[in-house]
N, CA, C and O atoms as a MOPAC input file, in Angstrom:
PM7 MOZYME 1SCF
protein

 N      3.38600 1    -9.01200 1    -6.01700 1
 C      3.10300 1    -8.02700 1    -4.99000 1
 C      3.99900 1    -6.81000 1    -5.23600 1
 O      5.22300 1    -6.89600 1    -5.14100 1
 N      3.37400 1    -5.68800 1    -5.54900 1
 C      4.09200 1    -4.47300 1    -5.92700 1
 C      3.80700 1    -3.37700 1    -4.91400 1
 O      2.68700 1    -3.25000 1    -4.41800 1
 N      4.82700 1    -2.59000 1    -4.61100 1
 C      4.65800 1    -1.36800 1    -3.83100 1
 C      4.66400 1    -0.20800 1    -4.81600 1
 O      5.66800 1     0.04300 1    -5.48300 1
 N      3.55700 1     0.49100 1    -4.90700 1
 C      3.44300 1     1.66900 1    -5.76100 1
 C      3.67700 1     2.89600 1    -4.89600 1
 O      2.97400 1     3.09200 1    -3.90400 1
 N      4.65000 1     3.72300 1    -5.25100 1
 C      4.84000 1     4.98300 1    -4.53200 1
 C      4.22100 1     6.09400 1    -5.38100 1
 O      4.49700 1     6.21100 1    -6.57500 1
 N      3.39500 1     6.89300 1    -4.75000 1
 C      2.65100 1     7.94600 1    -5.44600 1
 C      2.99900 1     9.28300 1    -4.81700 1
 O      2.78000 1     9.48700 1    -3.62300 1
 N      3.54600 1    10.20200 1    -5.62300 1
 C      3.95200 1    11.49600 1    -5.08400 1
 C      3.19100 1    12.67500 1    -5.69600 1
 O      3.65800 1    13.81200 1    -5.62500 1
 N      2.04300 1    12.42000 1    -6.28700 1
 C      1.25900 1    13.49900 1    -6.91000 1
 C     -0.06700 1    13.69400 1    -6.19200 1
 O     -0.66500 1    12.74400 1    -5.68800 1
 N     -0.50900 1    14.92900 1    -6.15500 1
 C     -1.79100 1    15.28500 1    -5.54800 1
 C     -2.93800 1    14.70900 1    -6.37400 1
 O     -2.74700 1    14.37000 1    -7.54200 1
 N     -4.12600 1    14.59400 1    -5.78400 1
 C     -5.24900 1    13.99700 1    -6.51100 1
 C     -5.75600 1    14.83100 1    -7.68000 1
 O     -6.60800 1    14.36400 1    -8.43600 1
 N     -5.26300 1    16.03300 1    -7.84800 1
 C     -5.67100 1    16.85800 1    -8.98800 1
 C     -5.16300 1    16.27700 1   -10.30800 1
 O     -5.61700 1    16.67200 1   -11.38300 1
 N     -4.22500 1    15.34200 1   -10.22100 1
 C     -3.70800 1    14.67800 1   -11.40900 1
 C     -4.58100 1    13.45100 1   -11.69500 1
 O     -4.18200 1    12.31900 1   -11.42300 1
 N     -5.77500 1    13.69100 1   -12.24600 1
 C     -6.75900 1    12.62900 1   -12.47500 1
 C     -6.23900 1    11.54100 1   -13.40500 1
 O     -6.53600 1    10.36300 1   -13.20300 1
 N     -5.47800 1    11.91400 1   -14.40500 1
 C     -4.96300 1    10.92200 1   -15.35500 1
 C     -4.04700 1     9.92800 1   -14.64500 1
 O     -4.10500 1     8.72700 1   -14.90800 1
 N     -3.21300 1    10.42500 1   -13.75900 1
 C     -2.29800 1     9.55000 1   -13.03000 1
 C     -3.07700 1     8.60500 1   -12.11200 1
 O     -2.76700 1     7.41600 1   -12.03900 1
 N     -4.08100 1     9.12700 1   -11.41800 1
 C     -4.91700 1     8.27700 1   -10.56500 1
 C     -5.59100 1     7.18400 1   -11.37800 1
 O     -5.67300 1     6.03900 1   -10.93400 1
 N     -6.06900 1     7.52900 1   -12.55700 1
 C     -6.73000 1     6.54000 1   -13.41000 1
 C     -5.73100 1     5.48700 1   -13.89400 1
 O     -6.05000 1     4.29900 1   -13.93100 1
 N     -4.53700 1     5.91600 1   -14.26100 1
 C     -3.51600 1     4.96700 1   -14.70600 1
 C     -3.13500 1     4.00400 1   -13.57900 1
 O     -2.93600 1     2.81100 1   -13.80900 1
 N     -3.03700 1     4.53400 1   -12.36900 1
 C     -2.72700 1     3.67500 1   -11.22700 1
 C     -3.86100 1     2.68400 1   -10.99300 1
 O     -3.61500 1     1.50800 1   -10.72300 1
 N     -5.09300 1     3.15200 1   -11.09600 1
 C     -6.24900 1     2.25400 1   -10.93400 1
 C     -6.20200 1     1.12300 1   -11.96300 1
 O     -6.50200 1    -0.02600 1   -11.63700 1
 N     -5.83200 1     1.43900 1   -13.18000 1
 C     -5.76300 1     0.42900 1   -14.24200 1
 C     -4.61800 1    -0.56300 1   -14.01000 1
 O     -4.70400 1    -1.70900 1   -14.45200 1
 N     -3.57100 1    -0.15300 1   -13.33900 1
 C     -2.38300 1    -0.99000 1   -13.18100 1
 C     -2.35200 1    -1.78100 1   -11.87500 1
 O     -1.68100 1    -2.80900 1   -11.78900 1
 N     -3.06100 1    -1.31600 1   -10.87500 1
 C     -2.94300 1    -1.90800 1    -9.54500 1
 C     -3.68900 1    -3.22800 1    -9.44500 1
 O     -4.69500 1    -3.45200 1   -10.11700 1
 N     -3.17300 1    -4.08500 1    -8.59600 1
 C     -3.75700 1    -5.40000 1    -8.33900 1
 C     -4.19100 1    -5.45400 1    -6.87100 1
 O     -3.67700 1    -4.69900 1    -6.04600 1
 N     -5.11300 1    -6.32400 1    -6.55100 1
 C     -5.63200 1    -6.43300 1    -5.18400 1
 C     -4.57300 1    -6.88100 1    -4.17400 1
 O     -4.79500 1    -6.77200 1    -2.96800 1
 N     -3.44100 1    -7.37700 1    -4.63800 1
 C     -2.35400 1    -7.76400 1    -3.73500 1
 C     -1.29900 1    -6.67900 1    -3.58000 1
 O     -0.33900 1    -6.85100 1    -2.82900 1
 N     -1.46600 1    -5.57500 1    -4.27800 1
 C     -0.47900 1    -4.48800 1    -4.27100 1
 C     -0.72000 1    -3.51900 1    -3.11900 1
 O     -1.80900 1    -3.45200 1    -2.54900 1
 N      0.32200 1    -2.77800 1    -2.80000 1
 C      0.26000 1    -1.73300 1    -1.78300 1
 C      0.60900 1    -0.40100 1    -2.41900 1
 O      1.29400 1    -0.34700 1    -3.44100 1
 N      0.12800 1     0.68000 1    -1.80100 1
 C      0.44300 1     2.03100 1    -2.25500 1
 C      1.03700 1     2.79800 1    -1.07900 1
 O      0.51000 1     2.75600 1     0.03300 1
 N      2.13300 1     3.49500 1    -1.33700 1
 C      2.75400 1     4.36700 1    -0.35300 1
 C      2.67100 1     5.79000 1    -0.86900 1
 O      3.21300 1     6.10900 1    -1.92800 1
 N      1.99000 1     6.64200 1    -0.11800 1
 C      1.85200 1     8.05400 1    -0.48900 1
 C      3.04400 1     8.82600 1     0.06900 1
 O      3.29900 1     8.81300 1     1.27300 1
 N      3.76200 1     9.49200 1    -0.81700 1
 C      4.92500 1    10.27500 1    -0.42200 1
 C      4.79900 1    11.68300 1    -1.00000 1
 O      4.04700 1    11.91700 1    -1.94600 1
 N      5.54500 1    12.60900 1    -0.41700 1
 C      5.58000 1    13.99900 1    -0.88900 1
 C      4.15400 1    14.52600 1    -1.06100 1
 O      3.33300 1    14.36900 1    -0.15800 1
 N      3.84200 1    15.15300 1    -2.21500 1
 C      2.49100 1    15.69600 1    -2.42300 1
 C      1.43000 1    14.60600 1    -2.58800 1
 O      0.23700 1    14.90600 1    -2.61400 1
 N      1.84500 1    13.36700 1    -2.69700 1
 C      0.89400 1    12.26400 1    -2.70700 1
 C      0.09800 1    12.19000 1    -1.41200 1
 O     -0.98400 1    11.60400 1    -1.38200 1
 N      0.62400 1    12.77700 1    -0.34500 1
 C     -0.10600 1    12.81000 1     0.92900 1
 C     -1.44500 1    13.52900 1     0.77800 1
 O     -2.38600 1    13.24500 1     1.52000 1
 N     -1.53700 1    14.44600 1    -0.16400 1
 C     -2.80700 1    15.15000 1    -0.39400 1
 C     -3.90200 1    14.21500 1    -0.91000 1
 O     -5.08000 1    14.57100 1    -0.88200 1
 N     -3.52700 1    13.03100 1    -1.37900 1
 C     -4.52800 1    12.04700 1    -1.78400 1
 C     -5.46800 1    11.74000 1    -0.61600 1
 O     -6.63900 1    11.42100 1    -0.82500 1
 N     -4.95700 1    11.83600 1     0.60600 1
 C     -5.75700 1    11.54900 1     1.79300 1
 C     -6.91200 1    12.52200 1     1.96500 1
 O     -7.87200 1    12.22500 1     2.67500 1
 N     -6.83000 1    13.67600 1     1.32600 1
 C     -7.87300 1    14.70200 1     1.43200 1
 C     -8.85700 1    14.66400 1     0.26500 1
 O     -9.82600 1    15.42300 1     0.24600 1
 N     -8.61700 1    13.80000 1    -0.69100 1
 C     -9.45000 1    13.72800 1    -1.88400 1
 C    -10.84700 1    13.21400 1    -1.55000 1
 O    -11.00100 1    12.30100 1    -0.73900 1
 N    -11.84500 1    13.79300 1    -2.16700 1
 C    -13.22600 1    13.33400 1    -1.98600 1
 C    -13.41200 1    11.91900 1    -2.51500 1
 O    -14.32700 1    11.22000 1    -2.08100 1
 N    -12.56700 1    11.48300 1    -3.44100 1
 C    -12.66400 1    10.14900 1    -4.02600 1
 C    -12.00000 1     9.06700 1    -3.17400 1
 O    -12.30500 1     7.88300 1    -3.31900 1
 N    -11.10300 1     9.47300 1    -2.29600 1
 C    -10.29300 1     8.53300 1    -1.53800 1
 C    -11.16600 1     7.62100 1    -0.67600 1
 O    -11.94400 1     8.09300 1     0.15200 1
 N    -11.02900 1     6.32800 1    -0.87700 1
 C    -11.72700 1     5.26800 1    -0.14500 1
 C    -13.23100 1     5.21000 1    -0.37700 1
 O    -13.91000 1     4.43000 1     0.28900 1
 N    -13.78100 1     6.00600 1    -1.29800 1
 C    -15.23400 1     5.97300 1    -1.51100 1
 C    -15.65300 1     5.87700 1    -2.97200 1
 O    -16.70400 1     5.30700 1    -3.26600 1
 N    -14.87800 1     6.40600 1    -3.87600 1
 C    -15.32200 1     6.49000 1    -5.27400 1
 C    -15.02000 1     5.21000 1    -6.04800 1
 O    -13.89500 1     4.71100 1    -6.04000 1
 N    -16.03000 1     4.70000 1    -6.70200 1
 C    -15.84300 1     3.55300 1    -7.57000 1
 C    -14.83900 1     3.92600 1    -8.66000 1
 O    -14.90700 1     5.01300 1    -9.23400 1
 N    -13.92100 1     3.02700 1    -8.93300 1
 C    -12.91800 1     3.29900 1    -9.94800 1
 C    -11.69400 1     4.02400 1    -9.41500 1
 O    -10.82700 1     4.42100 1   -10.19400 1
 N    -11.60500 1     4.20700 1    -8.09100 1
 C    -10.42800 1     4.85500 1    -7.50200 1
 C     -9.48000 1     3.77300 1    -7.00100 1
 O     -9.91900 1     2.77200 1    -6.43500 1
 N     -8.20800 1     3.96700 1    -7.20300 1
 C     -7.20500 1     2.97500 1    -6.83400 1
 C     -7.25900 1     2.60700 1    -5.35300 1
 O     -6.89800 1     1.48800 1    -4.98900 1
 N     -7.70000 1     3.52100 1    -4.49700 1
 C     -7.69900 1     3.27100 1    -3.05200 1
 C     -8.64800 1     2.14700 1    -2.64500 1
 O     -8.49800 1     1.57800 1    -1.56400 1
 N     -9.61900 1     1.82200 1    -3.49200 1
 C    -10.52800 1     0.71700 1    -3.19300 1
 C     -9.97900 1    -0.62800 1    -3.65300 1
 O    -10.53100 1    -1.67600 1    -3.31900 1
 N     -8.89300 1    -0.59500 1    -4.41800 1
 C     -8.29300 1    -1.82300 1    -4.93800 1
 C     -7.08100 1    -2.24300 1    -4.11400 1
 O     -6.87100 1    -3.43500 1    -3.88600 1
 N     -6.29200 1    -1.29100 1    -3.67000 1
 C     -5.03300 1    -1.59000 1    -2.98100 1
 C     -5.26200 1    -2.42600 1    -1.72500 1
 O     -6.17400 1    -2.16100 1    -0.94200 1
 N     -4.42100 1    -3.43200 1    -1.54900 1
 C     -4.50600 1    -4.26900 1    -0.34900 1
 C     -4.12100 1    -3.46000 1     0.88100 1
 O     -4.78500 1    -3.52900 1     1.91500 1
 N     -3.04300 1    -2.69400 1     0.76000 1
 C     -2.55300 1    -1.86200 1     1.86700 1
 C     -2.26200 1    -0.46300 1     1.35300 1
 O     -1.78200 1    -0.27800 1     0.23400 1
 N     -2.56100 1     0.51700 1     2.19200 1
 C     -2.23200 1     1.90800 1     1.86500 1
 C     -1.39400 1     2.46300 1     3.01100 1
 O     -1.76600 1     2.38000 1     4.18100 1
 N     -0.26800 1     3.02200 1     2.64000 1
 C      0.64800 1     3.62400 1     3.60200 1
 C      0.86600 1     5.07800 1     3.20900 1
 O      0.68200 1     5.46100 1     2.05400 1
 N      1.25600 1     5.86900 1     4.17900 1
 C      1.63600 1     7.25500 1     3.91500 1
 C      2.87500 1     7.56600 1     4.73900 1
 O      2.98100 1     7.16500 1     5.89800 1
 N      3.79100 1     8.27200 1     4.13900 1
 C      5.02300 1     8.63100 1     4.83000 1
 C      4.71000 1     9.72000 1     5.85600 1
 O      4.34200 1    10.84000 1     5.50300 1
 N      4.86600 1     9.36600 1     7.13200 1
 C      4.48200 1    10.25900 1     8.23100 1
 C      5.07800 1    11.66500 1     8.11700 1
 O      4.34000 1    12.63700 1     8.28100 1
 N      6.38000 1    11.81900 1     7.84400 1
 C      6.92800 1    13.17500 1     7.75200 1
 C      6.24600 1    14.02400 1     6.67100 1
 O      6.07500 1    15.23000 1     6.85000 1
 N      5.85900 1    13.40500 1     5.55800 1
 C      5.19800 1    14.14600 1     4.48000 1
 C      3.77100 1    14.51200 1     4.85800 1
 O      3.30100 1    15.60000 1     4.52600 1
 N      3.08100 1    13.61400 1     5.54700 1
 C      1.72300 1    13.88200 1     6.01100 1
 C      1.74100 1    15.02300 1     7.02100 1
 O      0.94900 1    15.96100 1     6.92200 1
 N      2.63700 1    14.94100 1     7.98100 1
 C      2.72900 1    15.96800 1     9.02500 1
 C      3.15800 1    17.31600 1     8.44900 1
 O      2.65800 1    18.35700 1     8.87600 1
 N      4.07100 1    17.30600 1     7.49100 1
 C      4.54300 1    18.56000 1     6.89200 1
 C      3.41900 1    19.29800 1     6.16800 1
 O      3.48400 1    20.51500 1     5.99500 1
 N      2.40000 1    18.57100 1     5.75100 1
 C      1.27600 1    19.17100 1     5.02800 1
 C      0.06700 1    19.41000 1     5.92500 1
 O     -0.99100 1    19.82200 1     5.44900 1
 N      0.22100 1    19.15200 1     7.22700 1
 C     -0.83600 1    19.42400 1     8.19000 1
 C     -2.06300 1    18.54700 1     8.04100 1
 O     -3.17700 1    18.97500 1     8.34300 1
 N     -1.86600 1    17.32600 1     7.58000 1
 C     -2.98700 1    16.40600 1     7.35500 1
 C     -3.17900 1    15.54500 1     8.59700 1
 O     -2.20700 1    15.12700 1     9.22700 1
 N     -4.42700 1    15.28300 1     8.94500 1
 C     -4.75800 1    14.46900 1    10.11200 1
 C     -4.13900 1    13.08500 1     9.97500 1
 O     -4.13200 1    12.50000 1     8.89300 1
 N     -3.62300 1    12.57500 1    11.07600 1
 C     -2.95500 1    11.28000 1    11.06400 1
 C     -3.91600 1    10.10800 1    11.26000 1
 O     -3.50900 1     8.95500 1    11.11400 1
 N     -5.16800 1    10.37400 1    11.58400 1
 C     -6.13100 1     9.30400 1    11.83600 1
 C     -7.03800 1     9.10700 1    10.63100 1
 O     -8.13000 1     9.67100 1    10.56600 1
 N     -6.58400 1     8.31700 1     9.69400 1
 C     -7.34400 1     8.07800 1     8.47400 1
 C     -7.53200 1     6.57500 1     8.32400 1
 O     -6.57100 1     5.80700 1     8.36900 1
 N     -8.76900 1     6.17300 1     8.14600 1
 C     -9.12500 1     4.77000 1     8.00800 1
 C     -8.32500 1     4.10500 1     6.89100 1
 O     -8.14100 1     4.67700 1     5.81600 1
 N     -7.85500 1     2.89100 1     7.16300 1
 C     -7.14300 1     2.04200 1     6.19900 1
 C     -5.75900 1     2.54200 1     5.80600 1
 O     -5.13000 1     1.96200 1     4.92100 1
 N     -5.27000 1     3.60000 1     6.43900 1
 C     -3.96000 1     4.13100 1     6.07400 1
 C     -3.01800 1     3.99700 1     7.26200 1
 O     -3.30200 1     4.47600 1     8.36000 1
 N     -1.90000 1     3.34000 1     7.01900 1
 C     -0.87100 1     3.20800 1     8.04300 1
 C      0.23000 1     4.21800 1     7.76700 1
 O      0.76300 1     4.28300 1     6.65900 1
 N      0.56600 1     5.00700 1     8.78300 1
 C      1.65900 1     5.96000 1     8.64200 1
 C      2.97700 1     5.25100 1     8.92300 1
 O      3.08800 1     4.47300 1     9.87100 1
 N      3.97100 1     5.52800 1     8.08900 1
 C      5.28000 1     4.89400 1     8.22900 1
 C      6.37500 1     5.95500 1     8.25300 1
 O      6.20800 1     7.06500 1     7.74600 1
 N      7.49500 1     5.57900 1     8.85400 1
 C      8.65400 1     6.45800 1     8.85000 1
 C      9.63800 1     5.96400 1     7.78400 1
 O      9.33900 1     5.02000 1     7.05300 1
 N     10.79500 1     6.59300 1     7.69800 1
 C     11.74600 1     6.22300 1     6.64200 1
 C     12.27100 1     4.79000 1     6.76600 1
 O     12.35400 1     4.09900 1     5.75000 1
 N     12.62600 1     4.31600 1     7.95600 1
 C     13.05900 1     2.91200 1     8.04300 1
 C     11.95400 1     1.92900 1     7.62800 1
 O     12.24500 1     0.89700 1     7.02400 1
 N     10.70000 1     2.24100 1     7.94500 1
 C      9.59400 1     1.39000 1     7.52200 1
 C      9.39300 1     1.45100 1     6.00600 1
 O      9.01400 1     0.45400 1     5.39100 1
 N      9.64400 1     2.61100 1     5.40400 1
 C      9.59200 1     2.76200 1     3.94500 1
 C     10.60000 1     1.80200 1     3.30600 1
 O     10.27800 1     1.10800 1     2.34200 1
 N     11.80500 1     1.76800 1     3.84400 1
 C     12.83400 1     0.87300 1     3.32300 1
 C     12.40300 1    -0.58700 1     3.48600 1
 O     12.57700 1    -1.39300 1     2.57200 1
 N     11.84200 1    -0.92500 1     4.65000 1
 C     11.38800 1    -2.29500 1     4.89600 1
 C     10.26400 1    -2.68700 1     3.93500 1
 O     10.23500 1    -3.81500 1     3.44400 1
 N      9.34400 1    -1.76600 1     3.66700 1
 C      8.27400 1    -2.04500 1     2.70700 1
 C      8.83600 1    -2.29100 1     1.31200 1
 O      8.38000 1    -3.18500 1     0.59800 1
 N      9.81900 1    -1.50000 1     0.93500 1
 C     10.44600 1    -1.66500 1    -0.38200 1
 C     11.10100 1    -3.03100 1    -0.50800 1
 O     11.02400 1    -3.67000 1    -1.55800 1
 N     11.74600 1    -3.47800 1     0.56600 1
 C     12.41200 1    -4.77700 1     0.54600 1
 C     11.40200 1    -5.92700 1     0.58700 1
 O     11.65500 1    -6.99400 1     0.02700 1
 N     10.27500 1    -5.71700 1     1.24000 1
 C      9.25100 1    -6.75200 1     1.39700 1
 C      8.51600 1    -7.05900 1     0.09000 1
 O      8.10800 1    -8.19700 1    -0.14300 1
 N      8.35000 1    -6.05300 1    -0.75200 1
 C      7.60600 1    -6.21900 1    -1.99700 1
 C      8.54900 1    -6.67000 1    -3.11900 1
 O      9.74100 1    -6.36400 1    -3.11800 1
 N      7.97300 1    -7.40800 1    -4.07300 1
 C      8.77700 1    -7.92800 1    -5.18100 1
 C      9.29300 1    -6.80500 1    -6.07900 1
 O     10.42100 1    -6.87100 1    -6.56800 1
 N      8.47700 1    -5.78000 1    -6.29600 1
 C      8.85500 1    -4.65200 1    -7.14500 1
 C      8.35300 1    -3.35300 1    -6.50900 1
 O      7.41500 1    -3.34800 1    -5.71100 1
 N      9.00400 1    -2.26300 1    -6.88800 1
 C      8.55200 1    -0.93100 1    -6.48400 1
 C      8.39200 1    -0.11800 1    -7.76700 1
 O      9.30900 1    -0.01900 1    -8.58200 1
 N      7.20100 1     0.46000 1    -7.92400 1
 C      6.92900 1     1.32000 1    -9.07600 1
 C      6.62900 1     2.71300 1    -8.56800 1
 O      5.78800 1     2.89000 1    -7.68800 1
 N      7.30800 1     3.69900 1    -9.11500 1
 C      7.08600 1     5.09400 1    -8.73100 1
 C      6.16200 1     5.77200 1    -9.73000 1
 O      6.38900 1     5.73700 1   -10.93900 1
 N      5.11600 1     6.39100 1    -9.19400 1
 C      4.15200 1     7.14600 1   -10.01300 1
 C      4.42300 1     8.61900 1    -9.77200 1
 O      4.28000 1     9.10200 1    -8.64800 1
 N      4.81100 1     9.33800 1   -10.81500 1
 C      5.13100 1    10.75900 1   -10.68200 1
 C      4.73600 1    11.49700 1   -11.93100 1
 O      4.92400 1    12.71000 1   -12.01700 1

């Protein structure tokens, strides 16, 4: 069980594809920094071959989402604060940063 932290916007197609190839159905993804823009991607939660359809859990760091003016009501995405980020990191066996 891995927590993948993603801090890049969806315009980085190669990174999204690499994450899709690496992610497992038991893994979670935490969107941080510009990764919050993934929530606005046309591929998010709908496109075949997108990592968001594989991840067991998807989280987004609330301060980063709010700082970018993104709606907080997004299906399948749980917003977390910094203490919850730390708890997620401790809960998962490994943390991999995608940047």
